[in-house]
N, C-alpha and C positions, 0 to 999 in steps of 0.2 A: 728423785721422785718428782713427777710433774712433766710438763711439756715445754721445751724451749721455744723461743720466738721463731726459729727456722722451721718448726714442725708444721707440715700441712694439716689443715683442719683443726688446729689447736683451739681450745676454748679459754677464755679469761680465767675461769674458775679452776683451771689446771696449773695455775702459777701461784707464787713463784716456784721455780725449780729449787729443790732443797735436798740436802743430804739427810738420810735416815739410817741409823744403825740399829738393826734388829737385835734387841737385847736378849731375847729368849728364843731358843730353837723350837721348831714346831714341825709337825707333819701336816700335809695338806692332801686332800683327796685327788687321786689321779683323774677322776671324772666328777661332774656335778652329781648331786644326789639324784638317783633315779626314782621313778614311781614305785618300782618294786621295793626299794630300800625304805622309802617313806611309808609304804603300806605295812611293812614288817613292824615298824615302830608305832605308827598312828592308827592303823587298822582302817584307813580310808584312803581314797585317791581323789584329790581335788583337781587334778590336772585337766585342762581343756583338751589338749592333744594326747589321747590315750595311747599307752604303750609301755610295757614293763621296763624296757631298757631306755625309754625316752627320759629326759630330765623331768623331774617334777616341777611344775610351775603353778601359777594361780594360787600361790601361798604368800601370805603376808609375813613381814618381819616378826610380828607378834606371834604368829602361829609357829614360826621356826624356833622361837624360844621355848615353846611347849615341846616341840620335837626334841630339842636338846635336853630338856629336863627329863623326859622319859628315857631317852637314849642313855644318858648318864646314870640314871637309876638302874638301868639294866646292866650296864657295863662296869660300874665302879664297885669296888669291894664293899664299901659301906652304904652304897645306894645314894650318897649325897655328893660325892666328890665331882668337881668339874673336870672332865677329861676332854669332851668334845664341845666345840663352839663354832661360831662364825669366824672367819678371818677378819682381822682388822684391815682397814683400807691399805695401810702400808705393807702388811703381809701379803695381801692380794697382789699389789703391783710388783712387789719383789718377786713373787712366784711367777707372775705373768711374764715379766721381763727376762727372767732366767739369765741374769748377768748381762743383758744387752742394754743399749742406750738409744736405740733407734725407735721409730714410731711403732713398729711391730717387732716381735722377737725374731722375725726372719728378715728384717731390714726395713727400708722405707718404701719399697715398691708395692703399693696396695694391690696391684694386679695379681699378685701371688696369693692373695687372701683366700681365694676359692679352694686352695689346697689344704687350708687349715681350719676353715670355719664355714658354718651354715649361717648366711646372713641374707639381706634383702635380695641380692643378686642371684642366689642359687637355692634358697631354702624352700621355694614353693609355698611360702607363707605359712609354714608350720615347723614344729621341732622335728628332730630326727634322733634315732638311737645314738647314745653317747659312744665315743671312741671310733667313729668312722673316718674322721679326718686326721691328718698328721698331728702329732703332739708338738709341744714346744721343746726346747733343748733339755728341759728337766723332766720330760715324760708326761706333761699334763695335757690332757685332751680337752677340747671345747672350752678353753679359757676365753676365747673370742666367740661370739655368736651363739647360735642354738638357743639356750636360755641364758639371759643375763643373770648376774649373781648379786644378791644382797651381801653387804658386809656390815660389820658392827657399828661403824662410825655414824654420827649425826652429820648432816650437811652443814658446811660453812662456805661462805662465798668465795674464799680463797684459802691458800695454805699459810697465810700470815699467822704466826704464833702456833702452828701445828706442832704436835709432839714430834720429837726427833729420835725417839727410841722404839718406834714400832707399836706403841700403845694405841688403843682406839681413842679417837677424839670425840668426846661426848660432853654435853653441857653439864657443868656441876650443879646447876640450879634449873631443873626441868620446868618448862613453861606449862601453862594450863592447856594449851593447844597440843594436838598430836605431833610428836617429833617427826622430823623428816630425816630419812636415812639415805646413805649412799648406795648406789647400785653400779656394778662394774661389768665390763665385757660385752656390752651391746646386747645383741639378741638376734633371733631369726628375722626380725622386722627392722633391724638397724642397718644403715649404710656402712661403707668401709670406714668412715671416720668414727663411727660409734664403736669400732672394734680395736682401736689403738690401745696400747698398754696404759697410756695416761688418761684415756677418756673416762669421765665420771659423770654419771647422771644421778637423779635422786627421786624419791617418792615418799609420801607419808607412810609411816611404818605399819599402818593398818591396810594399806593398799594391796590389792591382788591383781596381778597382770599375767596374761598367758604367755608372756615373753620373759618372765622373771622367776628364777629359782635360786639355788644356792649351792655352795661347796663346803665341805666340812674341814675344820682344822682339829687335829688331835694334839693336845699339849704333851710335851715331852716330860715324862716323870723320871726324876732322878732318885735313886735309892740312897 
């Protein structure tokens, strides 16, 4: 996890490179959550760029937690079990890389990015319906570009002392100020460097951006 010194466009807060072992299996959405899916749960559509099959955006991390509470109440047998949630940052990068160690899951040649992502070069300054670009090797679409994706973790200035088991990295003693959370995958308004597997940006958890949505993780339930 993270970007090595040789990687073009790397940022200091993507280091040090470190090994993470995902302890718990999980399912992750093939696509970002769409406006149609959001509306079925929340009965509203906050997106700036309207379209049922477009990713929902303009939603804060806080609002996404409400979405999951409602979705879990609908889907769980007892109405309280946690089945669906945001991916942790480690889970997101693991899924985005799909077993690769290059800057992008398709290699290091950023000129190929237009085949896989809507970003600053080809987006027309807006989102697009999910699934139109090629997927990564594990079948995930729009993992780069289109709408960036919130993850569960709070922002830390580096990976020093980060969990190595795939857990979300959160502060055990929340501060009075609004926590800052990690966002991944770039977005329609990001350049090629923002769409690398290791790229990490951040925003206050109450922030709403028309370039930022999310993807769902479903926990694997063992009988």
